[in-house]
ROKOL-931454 format. One line per 5 residues: for each residue x, y, z of N, C-alpha, C. Coordinates in Angstrom, 1 decimal, padded with zeros to 4 digits. Layout:
BEGIN
X:Y:Z:X:Y:Z:X:Y:Z ~ ...
END
This chain:
BEGIN
078.8:074.5:073.7:079.9:073.6:074.1:079.8:072.3:073.3 ~ 080.9:071.9:072.7:080.8:070.8:071.8:080.8:069.5:072.6 ~ 080.5:068.4:071.9:080.4:067.1:072.6:081.7:066.6:073.3 ~ 082.8:067.0:072.6:084.1:066.6:073.2:084.3:067.2:074.5 ~ 084.0:068.5:074.6:084.2:069.2:075.8:083.2:068.7:076.9
082.0:068.4:076.5:081.0:067.9:077.5:081.5:066.6:078.0 ~ 082.0:065.7:077.1:082.6:064.5:077.5:083.7:064.6:078.5 ~ 084.6:065.6:078.2:085.7:065.9:079.1:085.3:066.3:080.5 ~ 084.2:067.2:080.5:083.7:067.7:081.8:083.1:066.5:082.6 ~ 082.4:065.6:081.9:081.8:064.5:082.6:082.9:063.6:083.1
083.9:063.4:082.4:085.0:062.6:082.9:085.7:063.1:084.1 ~ 085.9:064.5:084.1:086.5:065.2:085.2:085.6:065.0:086.5 ~ 084.3:065.1:086.3:083.4:065.0:087.5:083.5:063.6:088.0 ~ 083.6:062.6:087.2:083.6:061.2:087.6:084.9:060.9:088.3 ~ 086.0:061.4:087.8:087.3:061.2:088.4:087.6:062.1:089.6
086.8:063.1:089.8:087.0:064.0:090.9:088.3:064.9:090.5 ~ 089.3:064.7:091.3:090.5:065.5:091.1:091.6:064.7:090.4 ~ 091.3:063.7:089.7:092.3:063.0:088.9:093.0:063.8:088.0 ~ 092.4:064.9:087.5:093.1:065.8:086.6:094.2:066.5:087.2 ~ 094.3:066.5:088.6:095.4:067.2:089.3:096.6:066.4:089.4
096.7:065.3:088.7:097.9:064.4:088.8:099.1:064.8:088.0 ~ 099.1:066.0:087.5:100.2:066.4:086.6:101.5:066.3:087.3 ~ 101.6:066.9:088.5:102.9:066.9:089.2:103.2:065.6:089.8 ~ 102.3:064.7:089.9:102.5:063.4:090.5:102.7:062.3:089.4 ~ 103.0:062.8:088.2:103.3:061.8:087.1:102.0:061.2:086.6
100.9:061.9:086.7:099.6:061.4:086.2:098.8:060.5:087.1 ~ 099.3:060.4:088.4:098.5:059.6:089.3:097.2:060.3:089.7 ~ 096.2:059.5:090.1:094.9:060.0:090.4:094.9:060.4:091.9 ~ 094.4:061.6:092.2:094.3:062.1:093.6:092.9:061.9:094.0 ~ 092.7:061.3:095.2:091.4:061.0:095.7:090.6:062.3:096.0
089.3:062.3:095.6:088.5:063.5:095.8:088.0:063.5:097.3 ~ 088.1:064.6:098.0:087.6:064.8:099.3:086.1:065.2:099.1 ~ 085.2:064.5:099.7:083.8:064.8:099.5:083.3:066.1:100.2 ~ 084.2:066.8:100.9:083.8:068.0:101.7:084.0:069.2:100.8 ~ 083.5:070.3:101.3:083.5:071.6:100.6:084.9:072.2:100.6
085.4:072.6:099.5:086.6:073.4:099.3:086.4:074.6:098.5 ~ 086.8:075.8:099.1:086.6:077.1:098.4:088.0:077.5:098.0 ~ 088.2:078.0:096.8:089.5:078.5:096.3:089.3:080.0:095.8 ~ 090.1:080.8:096.4:090.2:082.2:095.9:091.5:082.6:095.4 ~ 091.7:082.9:094.2:092.9:083.5:093.6:092.8:085.0:093.7
093.6:085.6:094.5:093.5:087.0:094.9:094.5:087.8:094.1 ~ 094.1:088.4:093.0:095.0:089.1:092.1:095.3:090.5:092.5 ~ 096.6:090.8:092.8:097.0:092.1:093.3:097.6:093.0:092.3 ~ 097.6:094.3:092.6:098.4:095.3:091.9:097.6:096.0:090.7 ~ 096.7:095.3:090.1:095.9:096.0:089.1:096.6:096.4:087.8
097.5:095.5:087.3:098.0:095.8:086.0:096.9:095.7:085.0 ~ 096.9:096.7:084.1:095.8:096.8:083.1:095.7:095.6:082.2 ~ 096.7:095.3:081.5:096.6:094.2:080.6:096.3:092.9:081.3 ~ 096.9:092.6:082.4:096.7:091.3:083.1:095.3:091.3:083.7 ~ 094.8:092.4:084.2:093.4:092.4:084.8:092.4:092.2:083.7
092.5:092.8:082.6:091.6:092.6:081.5:091.5:091.1:081.1 ~ 092.7:090.5:080.9:092.8:089.1:080.5:092.3:088.2:081.6 ~ 092.6:088.5:082.9:092.1:087.7:084.0:090.6:087.7:084.0 ~ 090.0:088.8:083.8:088.5:088.9:083.8:087.9:088.1:082.6 ~ 088.6:088.2:081.5:088.1:087.5:080.3:088.1:086.0:080.6
089.2:085.5:081.2:089.3:084.0:081.4:088.3:083.6:082.4 ~ 088.1:084.4:083.5:087.1:084.0:084.5:085.7:084.0:083.9 ~ 085.4:085.0:083.0:084.1:085.1:082.4:083.8:083.9:081.5 ~ 084.8:083.3:080.9:084.7:082.2:080.1:084.0:081.0:080.8 ~ 084.3:081.0:082.1:083.7:079.9:082.9:082.6:080.3:083.9
082.1:081.5:083.6:081.0:082.1:084.4:081.4:082.4:085.8 ~ 082.6:082.8:086.0:083.2:083.1:087.3:083.5:084.6:087.5 ~ 083.6:085.0:088.7:084.0:086.4:089.1:085.4:086.4:089.6 ~ 086.3:087.2:089.1:087.7:087.3:089.5:087.7:088.2:090.7 ~ 088.8:088.0:091.5:089.1:088.8:092.7:090.3:089.7:092.4
090.1:091.0:092.1:091.2:091.9:091.7:091.3:093.0:092.7 ~ 092.5:093.2:093.2:092.8:094.2:094.2:093.8:095.2:093.7 ~ 093.4:096.5:093.8:094.1:097.5:093.1:094.7:098.6:094.0 ~ 095.8:099.2:093.6:096.4:100.3:094.3:095.7:101.6:093.9 ~ 095.3:102.3:094.9:094.4:103.5:094.6:095.0:104.5:093.7
096.4:104.7:093.7:097.0:105.7:092.9:097.9:105.2:091.8 ~ 097.9:103.9:091.6:098.9:103.3:090.6:098.7:103.8:089.2 ~ 097.6:104.3:088.9:097.3:104.8:087.5:097.7:106.2:087.3 ~ 098.1:106.9:088.3:098.4:108.3:088.2:099.9:108.5:087.7 ~ 100.1:109.6:087.0:101.4:109.8:086.4:102.5:110.0:087.5
102.1:110.5:088.7:103.1:110.8:089.7:103.3:109.6:090.6 ~ 102.7:108.4:090.3:102.9:107.3:091.1:104.3:106.8:091.1 ~ 104.9:106.6:092.3:106.3:106.2:092.5:106.3:104.7:092.7 ~ 107.0:104.0:091.8:107.0:102.5:091.9:107.7:102.1:093.2 ~ 107.0:101.2:093.9:107.6:100.7:095.2:108.7:099.7:094.9
108.8:099.1:093.7:109.9:098.2:093.3:109.7:097.9:091.8 ~ 110.6:097.2:091.3:110.6:096.9:089.9:109.4:096.0:089.4 ~ 108.8:095.4:090.4:107.7:094.5:090.0:106.4:095.2:089.8 ~ 106.4:096.6:089.8:105.2:097.4:089.6:105.4:098.3:088.3 ~ 106.3:098.0:087.4:106.6:098.8:086.3:105.6:098.8:085.2
104.7:097.8:085.2:103.7:097.7:084.1:102.6:098.6:084.3 ~ 102.0:099.1:083.2:100.8:100.1:083.4:099.7:099.5:084.2 ~ 099.2:100.3:085.1:098.0:099.9:085.9:096.7:100.4:085.3 ~ 095.6:099.7:085.6:094.3:100.2:085.1:093.9:101.4:085.9 ~ 092.9:102.1:085.4:092.3:103.2:086.1:090.9:102.9:086.5
090.2:103.9:087.2:088.9:103.5:087.7:087.8:103.4:086.6 ~ 088.1:103.9:085.4:087.1:103.5:084.4:087.1:102.0:084.1 ~ 088.3:101.4:084.1:088.4:100.0:084.0:087.8:099.3:085.2 ~ 088.1:099.7:086.4:087.7:099.0:087.6:086.1:099.1:087.7 ~ 085.6:100.2:087.3:084.1:100.3:087.3:083.5:099.4:086.3
084.1:099.3:085.1:083.6:098.4:084.1:083.7:096.9:084.5 ~ 084.8:096.5:085.1:084.9:095.2:085.6:084.0:094.9:086.7 ~ 083.8:095.8:087.6:082.9:095.6:088.7:081.4:095.4:088.2 ~ 081.1:096.2:087.2:079.8:096.1:086.6:079.6:094.8:085.9 ~ 080.7:094.2:085.4:080.6:092.9:084.8:080.6:091.7:085.9
080.7:092.1:087.1:080.5:091.1:088.2:081.8:090.7:088.9 ~ 082.9:091.4:088.6:084.2:091.1:089.3:084.3:091.8:090.6 ~ 085.1:091.3:091.5:085.3:091.9:092.8:086.6:092.8:092.7 ~ 086.4:094.1:092.9:087.4:095.1:092.9:087.6:095.7:094.3 ~ 088.8:095.4:094.9:089.0:095.8:096.3:090.3:096.6:096.4
090.4:097.3:097.5:091.6:098.1:097.8:092.9:097.3:098.2 ~ 094.0:097.8:097.7:095.3:097.2:097.9:096.3:098.2:098.3 ~ 095.8:099.2:099.0:096.7:100.3:099.5:096.6:101.5:098.7 ~ 097.1:102.6:099.3:097.1:103.9:098.7:098.3:104.0:097.7 ~ 099.5:103.6:098.1:100.7:103.6:097.2:101.5:102.4:097.4
101.0:101.3:097.9:101.7:100.0:098.0:102.9:100.1:099.0 ~ 102.7:100.9:100.1:103.7:100.9:101.1:103.6:099.7:102.1 ~ 104.7:099.3:102.6:104.7:098.3:103.6:104.3:098.9:104.9 ~ 103.0:098.7:105.3:102.4:099.4:106.5:103.0:098.8:107.8 ~ 103.7:097.7:107.7:104.3:097.2:108.9:105.5:097.9:109.3
106.1:098.6:108.3:107.4:099.3:108.6:107.3:100.8:108.8 ~ 106.1:101.3:109.0:106.0:102.7:109.2:105.2:103.0:110.5 ~ 105.3:104.2:111.0:104.5:104.4:112.3:103.0:104.2:112.1 ~ 102.4:103.8:113.2:101.0:103.5:113.2:100.1:104.6:112.6 ~ 100.3:105.8:113.0:099.5:106.9:112.6:099.7:107.1:111.1
100.9:107.0:110.6:101.1:107.1:109.1:100.4:106.0:108.3 ~ 100.5:104.8:108.9:099.8:103.7:108.2:098.3:103.9:108.2 ~ 097.7:104.4:109.3:096.3:104.7:109.4:095.9:105.8:108.3 ~ 096.8:106.8:108.2:096.5:107.8:107.2:096.5:107.3:105.8 ~ 097.4:106.4:105.4:097.5:105.8:104.1:096.3:104.9:103.8
095.8:104.2:104.8:094.6:103.4:104.6:093.4:104.2:104.4 ~ 093.3:105.3:105.2:092.1:106.2:105.1:092.1:106.9:103.7 ~ 093.3:107.3:103.2:093.4:107.9:101.9:093.0:106.9:100.8 ~ 093.4:105.7:101.0:093.0:104.6:100.0:091.5:104.4:100.0 ~ 090.9:104.3:101.1:089.5:104.1:101.2:088.7:105.3:100.7
089.2:106.5:100.9:088.6:107.7:100.4:088.6:107.7:098.9 ~ 089.7:107.3:098.3:089.8:107.3:096.8:088.8:106.3:096.3 ~ 088.7:105.1:096.9:087.8:104.1:096.4:086.3:104.6:096.6 ~ 086.0:105.3:097.7:084.7:105.8:097.9:084.3:106.8:096.9 ~ 085.3:107.6:096.4:085.0:108.6:095.4:085.0:108.1:094.0
085.8:107.1:093.7:086.0:106.7:092.3:085.3:105.4:091.9 ~ 085.1:104.5:092.9:084.5:103.2:092.5:083.0:103.2:092.8 ~ 082.2:103.0:091.8:080.8:103.1:092.0:080.3:102.1:093.1 ~ 079.4:102.7:094.0:078.8:101.9:095.0:079.7:101.3:096.0 ~ 081.0:101.8:096.1:081.9:101.2:097.0:081.6:101.7:098.4
081.5:100.8:099.4:081.3:101.1:100.8:082.4:100.5:101.6 ~ 083.2:101.3:102.3:084.4:100.8:103.0:084.0:099.7:104.0 ~ 082.8:099.8:104.7:082.4:098.9:105.7:082.0:097.5:105.1 ~ 081.9:097.5:103.8:081.5:096.2:103.1:082.7:095.7:102.3 ~ 083.9:096.3:102.4:085.0:095.9:101.6:086.0:095.0:102.3
087.0:094.6:101.5:088.1:093.8:102.0:089.4:094.6:101.8 ~ 090.1:094.9:102.8:091.4:095.6:102.6:092.5:094.6:102.5 ~ 093.1:094.6:101.3:094.2:093.6:101.0:095.5:094.3:101.3 ~ 096.2:093.9:102.4:097.4:094.6:102.8:098.5:094.4:101.7 ~ 099.1:095.6:101.4:100.3:095.5:100.5:101.4:094.6:101.2
102.0:093.8:100.4:103.1:092.9:100.9:102.5:091.9:101.9 ~ 101.2:091.9:102.1:100.5:091.1:103.1:101.2:091.4:104.5 ~ 101.5:092.6:104.7:102.2:093.0:105.9:101.3:093.9:106.8 ~ 100.8:093.3:107.8:099.9:094.0:108.8:100.5:093.9:110.2 ~ 099.9:094.6:111.1:100.2:094.5:112.5:099.0:094.3:113.3
099.1:093.7:114.5:097.9:093.5:115.3:097.1:094.8:115.6 ~ 097.8:095.9:115.7:097.2:097.2:116.0:096.4:097.7:114.8 ~ 096.9:097.6:113.6:096.2:097.9:112.4:095.0:097.0:112.1 ~ 095.2:095.8:112.4:094.1:094.8:112.2:092.9:095.2:113.2 ~ 093.2:095.4:114.4:092.2:095.8:115.4:091.5:097.1:115.0
092.3:098.1:114.5:091.7:099.3:114.1:090.8:099.2:112.9 ~ 091.2:098.3:112.0:090.4:098.1:110.8:089.1:097.4:111.0 ~ 088.9:096.7:112.1:087.7:096.0:112.4:086.4:097.0:112.4 ~ 086.7:098.2:112.7:085.6:099.2:112.6:085.5:099.9:111.3 ~ 086.4:099.6:110.4:086.4:100.3:109.1:086.0:099.5:107.9
086.4:098.2:107.9:086.1:097.3:106.8:085.5:096.0:107.2 ~ 085.0:095.2:106.3:084.4:093.9:106.6:085.4:092.9:106.9 ~ 086.5:092.9:106.2:087.5:091.8:106.3:088.9:092.4:105.8 ~ 089.9:091.7:106.2:091.3:092.0:105.7:091.9:090.7:105.2 ~ 092.8:090.9:104.2:093.6:089.8:103.7:095.1:090.1:104.0
095.8:089.2:104.7:097.1:089.5:105.1:097.9:088.2:105.2 ~ 099.1:088.2:105.8:099.9:087.0:105.9:099.2:086.0:106.8 ~ 099.5:084.8:106.6:098.9:083.7:107.5:098.9:082.4:106.8 ~ 098.2:081.5:107.4:098.0:080.2:106.8:097.3:080.3:105.5 ~ 097.7:079.5:104.5:097.0:079.6:103.2:095.6:079.1:103.3
095.4:078.1:104.1:094.1:077.5:104.2:093.3:078.0:105.4 ~ 092.3:078.8:105.2:091.5:079.4:106.2:090.3:078.4:106.6 ~ 089.7:078.7:107.7:088.5:077.9:108.0:087.4:078.3:107.0 ~ 086.4:077.4:106.8:085.3:077.7:105.9:084.7:079.0:106.4 ~ 084.2:079.9:105.5:083.6:081.1:106.0:082.5:080.9:107.1
082.6:081.8:108.1:081.6:081.8:109.1:081.3:083.2:109.6 ~ 080.3:083.4:110.3:079.9:084.7:110.8:081.0:085.2:111.7 ~ 081.4:086.5:111.4:082.4:087.1:112.2:083.9:086.9:111.7 ~ 084.0:086.1:110.6:085.4:085.9:110.1:085.9:087.2:109.6 ~ 087.0:087.7:110.0:087.6:089.0:109.7:089.0:088.9:109.1
089.8:088.1:109.7:091.2:088.0:109.2:091.4:086.8:108.3 ~ 091.8:087.1:107.1:091.9:086.1:106.1:093.4:085.9:105.7 ~ 094.0:084.8:105.9:095.3:084.5:105.6:095.5:084.1:104.2 ~ 096.7:084.2:103.7:096.9:083.8:102.3:098.4:083.4:102.1 ~ 098.7:082.7:101.0:100.0:082.4:100.6:100.3:083.0:099.2
101.6:083.3:099.0:102.0:083.8:097.7:103.4:083.1:097.4 ~ 103.8:083.3:096.1:105.0:082.7:095.7:105.6:083.5:094.6 ~ 107.0:083.6:094.5:107.6:084.4:093.5:109.1:084.4:093.7 ~ 109.8:085.2:093.0:109.4:086.2:092.0:109.1:085.6:090.6 ~ 109.5:084.3:090.4:109.3:083.7:089.1:107.9:083.1:088.9
107.7:082.5:087.7:106.4:082.0:087.4:105.9:081.0:088.5 ~ 104.6:081.1:088.8:104.0:080.3:089.9:103.2:079.1:089.5 ~ 103.2:078.8:088.2:102.3:077.7:087.7:102.5:076.4:088.6 ~ 103.7:075.9:088.7:103.9:074.7:089.4:103.6:074.8:090.9 ~ 103.9:075.9:091.5:103.7:076.1:092.9:102.2:076.1:093.2
101.5:076.8:092.3:100.0:076.9:092.5:099.4:075.6:092.3 ~ 099.8:074.8:091.2:099.3:073.5:091.0:099.5:072.6:092.2 ~ 100.6:072.6:092.7:101.0:071.7:093.9:100.1:072.2:095.1 ~ 100.0:073.5:095.3:099.3:074.0:096.5:097.8:073.6:096.4 ~ 097.2:073.8:095.2:095.8:073.4:095.1:095.6:071.9:095.2
096.5:071.1:094.6:096.4:069.7:094.7:096.4:069.2:096.1 ~ 097.3:069.7:096.9:097.5:069.3:098.3:096.2:069.8:099.1 ~ 095.7:071.0:098.8:094.6:071.5:099.5:093.3:070.6:099.3 ~ 093.2:070.2:098.0:092.0:069.4:097.7:092.1:068.0:098.2 ~ 093.2:067.5:098.5:093.4:066.2:099.1:093.0:066.3:100.6
093.0:067.4:101.2:092.9:067.6:102.6:091.4:067.9:103.1 ~ 091.3:068.2:104.3:090.0:068.5:104.9:089.3:069.8:104.3 ~ 088.1:070.0:104.5:087.4:071.2:104.0:088.1:072.4:104.5 ~ 088.0:073.5:103.7:088.6:074.8:104.1:088.5:075.8:102.9 ~ 089.2:076.9:103.1:089.1:078.0:102.2:090.6:078.4:101.8
091.0:078.0:100.6:092.4:078.4:100.2:092.4:079.8:099.6 ~ 093.2:080.6:100.1:093.4:082.0:099.5:094.8:082.1:099.0 ~ 095.0:082.2:097.7:096.3:082.2:097.1:096.5:083.6:096.5 ~ 097.5:084.3:096.9:097.8:085.6:096.4:098.6:085.6:095.1 ~ 097.9:085.9:094.0:098.5:086.0:092.7:098.7:087.5:092.3
099.4:087.7:091.2:099.6:089.1:090.8:099.3:089.2:089.3 ~ 100.3:089.5:088.4:100.0:089.6:087.0:100.0:088.3:086.3 ~ 099.7:088.4:085.0:099.7:087.2:084.1:100.9:087.3:083.2 ~ 101.4:086.1:082.8:102.5:086.0:081.8:103.8:086.7:082.3 ~ 104.1:087.9:081.8:105.3:088.5:082.1:105.2:089.7:083.0
104.0:089.9:083.6:103.7:091.1:084.4:103.7:090.8:085.9 ~ 104.5:091.6:086.7:104.4:091.5:088.1:105.3:090.5:088.8 ~ 105.2:090.5:090.1:106.0:089.5:090.9:105.3:088.2:090.9 ~ 106.0:087.1:090.6:105.4:085.8:090.6:104.2:085.7:089.7 ~ 104.4:085.9:088.4:103.3:085.9:087.4:102.8:084.5:087.2
101.5:084.4:086.8:100.8:083.2:086.4:100.6:083.2:084.9 ~ 100.9:082.1:084.3:100.6:082.0:082.8:099.1:082.1:082.5 ~ 098.7:082.9:081.6:097.3:083.0:081.2:096.8:081.7:080.7 ~ 097.5:080.9:080.0:097.1:079.7:079.5:096.9:078.7:080.6 ~ 097.8:078.7:081.6:097.6:077.8:082.7:096.4:078.2:083.5
096.1:079.5:083.7:094.9:079.9:084.4:093.7:079.4:083.8 ~ 093.6:079.5:082.4:092.5:079.0:081.7:092.3:077.5:081.9 ~ 093.3:076.8:081.7:093.2:075.3:081.9:092.9:074.9:083.3 ~ 093.4:075.7:084.3:093.2:075.4:085.7:091.7:075.6:086.0 ~ 091.1:076.7:085.6:089.7:077.0:085.9:088.8:076.0:085.2
089.2:075.5:084.0:088.5:074.5:083.3:088.4:073.2:084.2 ~ 089.5:072.8:084.7:089.5:071.6:085.6:088.8:071.8:086.9 ~ 088.9:073.0:087.5:088.3:073.2:088.8:086.8:073.3:088.7 ~ 086.3:073.9:087.6:084.9:074.0:087.4:084.3:072.6:087.1 ~ 085.1:071.6:086.8:084.6:070.3:086.6:084.7:069.4:087.8
085.3:069.9:088.9:085.5:069.1:090.1:084.3:069.2:091.1 ~ 084.0:068.1:091.7:082.9:068.1:092.7:083.3:068.9:094.0 ~ 082.4:069.5:094.6:082.6:070.2:095.9:083.7:071.2:095.9 ~ 084.0:071.8:094.8:085.0:072.9:094.7:084.3:074.1:094.2 ~ 084.5:075.2:094.9:083.9:076.5:094.5:085.0:077.5:094.3
085.0:078.3:093.2:085.9:079.3:092.9:085.2:080.6:093.2 ~ 085.6:081.3:094.2:084.9:082.5:094.6:085.8:083.7:095.0 ~ 085.4:084.9:094.7:086.1:086.1:095.3:085.8:086.1:096.8 ~ 086.4:087.0:097.6:086.3:087.0:099.0:084.9:087.3:099.5 ~ 084.3:088.4:099.0:083.0:088.7:099.6:081.9:087.6:099.3
081.8:087.1:098.1:080.8:086.0:097.9:081.1:084.8:098.8 ~ 082.4:084.6:099.1:082.8:083.5:100.0:082.3:083.7:101.4 ~ 082.5:085.0:101.8:082.0:085.3:103.2:080.5:085.3:103.2 ~ 079.8:085.6:102.1:078.4:085.6:102.1:077.8:084.2:102.0 ~ 078.6:083.2:101.8:078.1:081.9:101.5:077.9:081.1:102.8
078.0:081.7:103.9:077.9:081.1:105.2:076.5:080.4:105.3
END
């Protein structure tokens, strides 16, 4: 790392979150001295985006949180909507990324809205998803996993049933969760789209870091031109650079966050 970059990191640490003043016309935001955890939860498993996301996270010594559809790589996969038309990665890629330290978790069997179908059918789709992961993803254990609901659409019945199947679920709810604690199961998140999310994510993180301690889970998808509500790869790179230079801020996937109690 060159001296210019070291100097920049040092400046960021001194100013705390001053670098987050972009949307406020360059004004300095006061640093909250309490713990803030940020999880960017990347859904759908687009091949190109997932590879690039992992590369950017690795640049800063971080692990990405990537949630994939169990059958999206198969030729017979039926697109749930136009926002899934980009090629998805397969389990060769997911095993490689997992080996490199990234979190690879289930995001449904075929990206159905489980809130809109009968309970038994939704159970069957979740079971099929977990079976594919158990077979295809090395060392995957359902009871240690996070089930990321497609469309963030769950029901109380499905959530209660999943308590005996997985470690945690990610679904609709408040963007800011309590700090991880023993027994935390239901993780809420926020998402934004269908257009580019750079400004919305910037504003959301800035407001979060101004507030009390907590765990922000922001549901992202593809990079650049892929998926619903894409995030620019250049912006992600610059964002992680700033966040890794801020005091009391941790960028973690879901399981390491839960393990940090």
